[in-house]
C-alpha positions, 0 to 999 in steps of 0.5 A: 431840527432839520427838515427830515428829522422827526421830533420825539413824542413825550411818553405822557402824550397820546399820539393824537394829542401830540399831533395837536400840540405840533400843529397848535402848540398853544392848545395844550394842555388838552382835555379829550372828551370821552367817547360815548358807547354805541347803543343799542347793539354794543360796540363789538356787534356794531363794528362787526356789522360795519365790517360786513357792510364794507366787504359788500361795498364798492372799493374806493379805487373802483375808479382806477381798475383799467390801468394807468393812462395819461390825459393832457390837462394843459400844454405842460400838465398831464393827468395819470388815471388808473394808478390807485389815485389820480397823479398830476404830472408837471413837465419841467426842464430835466424832470417832472413834478408830481402830485401824489405817487399813486399806489405801489402796484402802479409805480413803475407805470407812473414813472414810465409815463411821467419820465424823470421825477424830481419832486412828489407832493403827497396830498395825504398819507393813504396808500393809494396816494403814497404807495408809490413813494418808495419807487419815487424815492429810489428814482431820486425824487424829493417827497414833500408833505405836511408834517402830520402826513409824515408822522402818520406814516411812521405809525401803526394805524388800526381802522376799526371801520375796516374790521380792525385792519392794521396798517404798519408803519411805512418804510423809511424810503417812503417817508417825505424828505421835506415836511412842512408845518406852515399853513401855506407856501409857494415854490416854482417849478419849470416856470410854473408858480405853485402854491400849496398848503394845509386843509386842516382836519378834513379827510385827515389832519394832513390834507394839502392842496397844490395849486398850479397858479399859471395853469389854473389847475388845483389838486385837492386830494381826498378833501373832495370825493366826488360822486360818493359819500366821503371817507372820513379818517376820524382816527387821523383827525378827519371830520365832516366839519373840517371837510366842509371848511376845506371845500369852502376854502377851495371854492374861495381859491377857484374860479370858473376856469379852474380844473379841480383834480381830486385824488379819486374821480373825474376832473371837476369844475367850480360848479361841481365843487359847489354842489359837493360843498352844498351837500356836505353842509346839509349832511353836517347840519342834519347830523349835528341836529340828530346828535343834539337830540341824543342820537348815536351812530346806530340810531342814525343808521337805523333811521337812514339818516343820509338816505335823502342824499343817495342820488348825489352821494351814494355809498356805504351809509353805515360806515360813513355815519360811523366815521362822521359820528366819531369825528363829530363827537371829537368836536362836541365841545365846539359844536355845543349842546351835545349831551 
């Protein structure tokens, strides 16, 4: 099978089970735990409430409303802000390497600021980071991502926490042309040694980091979401335990001089990442305790379960708790003690 070929999904497997098989073949056959119905208001009413809350919440790309601008991080690495997501540009001989493409609306601006683009790494599948893929591919760029990211980009995705919004499959031109399955790999570009790899089941199940080792710049995508309650794409394998593990792995990789670049938000230090990890750990521990007491998502929302964290991680608590609950329930067996 070539790098750009997609394996065929057996018809008897759900897509999520199939993704698990691809990344962990020994895990099949699987028994998927059933979801508990949300109480006391019922699933439909609960999701209607979530859709209303999402409409009132500040949108995720609120960091990026002033238009693209470029700031130097090192002599050869530039950060483009305001393009839907942060875009990292490494200048090389005869072209540039990017981490994330930004959204479709700002792709032309990114191309102008980055110059000739030879390679683009996608940190995950979401449109604010991959919407520019089509334009980058048309400009001749190779697009690199984890296989799970490529697979999700071929599927119709329904986000119930966004009122049932449907995201159609992406155009063929937008798909990664090089999809890797390894935990980590290395490459070189323009004299820079680059390590990249999977952060399993964090924000999604295809999140990757890209570490520019000579320059000590670490791109982390949405595995770190500074200054707000994180989005946990449970439908595509994300969960708070995986996010916690990813941030611990990134802490182990960084030092006090590392410039840590998330998909959205300001450049971070290792101390900033440590603060995020500490808060995520506390939230996860609290939610697991509540689940072991028999509480569901609505119970947690009614109890303002994350209110104590609002000063360091503000945001739409109802949507966050719903996403976190769904992800935790998918891992109930490994957590143990949840009935």
